[in-house]
Structure formats: structure tokens, C-alpha cells
N, C-alpha and C positions, 0 to 999 in steps of 0.2 A: 404512463402505460410504453412500453418500449413499440414499436410499430410495427417491431419484426417478426413481435407475439402476438399481436390482435389477433382473436381468432371470427372476429367479425369483417376483414375485411376479404376484397373477393378474391378469391384464386387466382393467378396469375394466370396465363393463356398467351400466346407466339395464332395472333390471328392475321394469315396473311389474305389478302386482298385476290377475290377473282379476275379474271382475266378478260380486259376488256373487251376484245375482239371472242366474241363467238362464232363458230363455225356453223353455217349453216349450208342444208344440202337440198340445192332444189329439186322438187319434184322431176320423177323423169316421165318419158312420154306415155310411156301406158298409168301409169299411176293419173296424171291428166285425162286421157280417154275415159278410163274409168270413174271420175268426177266431173265427165261431161253429159254419159249416158245416165249418172246419177241425178246429176241434177235436172237433165231432156226431162226424165220418169216424173221428178219432183217439180218439176214446172206442170206437167200434166195434171198432175194431181193437185196442184195450186190452185188449175184454171178452174177443173171440177169445181174445186170448194168454191172461189170465187162466187162463177155462176147461179152455183144453189145459193148462197149468200145473197148476192145480189135480186136473185128471182123472190125470196121469202122477205126479205125485207124491202123491195121497192114494185114488187109487182111483174104480173106478165109483164106490161107497157113499158116496163127499163128492161126486160131480157130482150123483148124484140128491138128494144132503138140498139143492141148492144148486137145482133144479130144482122140488122141491116150492117153496121161497122164495115169498113175494108179488113181481112184478113190481116193482112197487114199492120194496119195502126193496132187491133187488136192482140195479135204477138207482139207487137212492140210495145204497150204498156204492161202487155203480164210477164216479158221479159222485167224491163225496167222494176215493177213491183216485187221483182222475185227475189234478182240480184241486189240492187242497190241496200235492202235493207238488209239482207242479212250480212253483204258484207263490208258495209259502212259499219253497224254492231260489234259481230264477233270475228270479221274477218276472214270466215267462212262461209261457207255453205254446205243446207245439208249435204250433197256428194262430198265434200273436203271434210267433212266429220267423218265418213264414213273411205274415207283414204288415206286419213290422220294430216293434211296439207292444211294451210292455212296462206294467206295473202301477206306480204308483205312490202316495204319501201324497197330499195335498189341498199341502202342502209340497216338497215332491219328493223325497221319500225314500224309501231301499225299506219296503214294510208291515212290520209284525213279524209272525211268527208269530200271533198271535193275531186281528191285523187279517184275514189273508187267511183264517183260517175264521171269522167274520163274514162274510166277503164274499162264502165260498159258501155258507154256510146262507142268506146271503140272496138267492141262486138260486132257494131250493128256493116263497118268498114266490107262493101263486097271481097266474099270470096278469105274472107278474114279466117276462117276456118281452118285455110289450107296453109296458114302461115305456120302454122305447127308441123310442117315435114321439113321446115328449116332447125335452129336452133331453137329460137324465141316467139313466142308468137307476138303479133303486135300489137294486142289489146294488152302486154307486159311491157313491150319495149317503149309504146308512146306513153302508154302513162306513168313510166318510171317504178313498177312495180315486179316480183317474184313470187311465184307460187311453192312455199320450202316447205320440209316435213317437219313435220310436229312431231316431240317425244313425251314422255311424260305427261299432256294434257287432256 
């Protein structure tokens, strides 16, 4: 049988490769501020649920020991428990979902777990929130990450 007339051959189609370079749009200051506000509210809700679960599962004695802990320590622990799992697993916090952004490395890849830990720890630098008055926040610059807009996800 002649190959040119074989009805079982797949049709020919020209396939063009997608470009390797993807243009990423860096999230603006307004979007980042909105993310911060939503995440702050989310952290307060997380703290409430965390303390209620602690009291239900471990009783009043566990809750009293938490109350005696310094507020700075409690805040840091809650902060770490909020940001690290969300950004390590999804590269997004609830605030980033609401505002359509995600964390990527400067080359556009999903950040590693170590990068996320470093990024979160950088948020404890004194006056770090004020670093966004410049171009890039310290926790982004030091960790080698960016917050970019996400389309279609």
C-alpha cells in the first residue's frame, strides 16, 4: 500500500514550540498592600482557630501556658505557622489568592522550601515592612524571590 494514501496515518500538523521566555508582571505596591491586609486578617483568624483547637485538644492548662508566653514569641510562632506552609506548598497565601499573585524565584521557578523559610525569616528584620517604600522589599531581595501576577489559575 502506498504511504501517501494510507487512511490510518495521523494528519500532518506543524507544531511550533512555545517561547522559553515568559514575561512576568511584578505585582504592584497596591496589590502587595492588599495582600498584606488580607493576610493580616487571615493570621488573626488562624490564631483564633489555633487557640480554640489548643484548648479543645489539650485543655485549659495548655491554653494558660500559652497565655504566659511572651507576646513576641506567640506572634512569631503564629507568623511562621501561617506563612511557611502556605508559601511552601502553594507559593501563595490566602491574600495572594485574593489578589491573584504568587511567589516565584527571580528566574520564575517555584521557590524551594529553604528559600521560603529564608523569605519568612527575613520578615522579622526590624523595619522590614517599610522596605516597600523602595522598589523591592527586603524579604524578596534577600531571598531572591518576586511576587508576580498570576493569570488563568
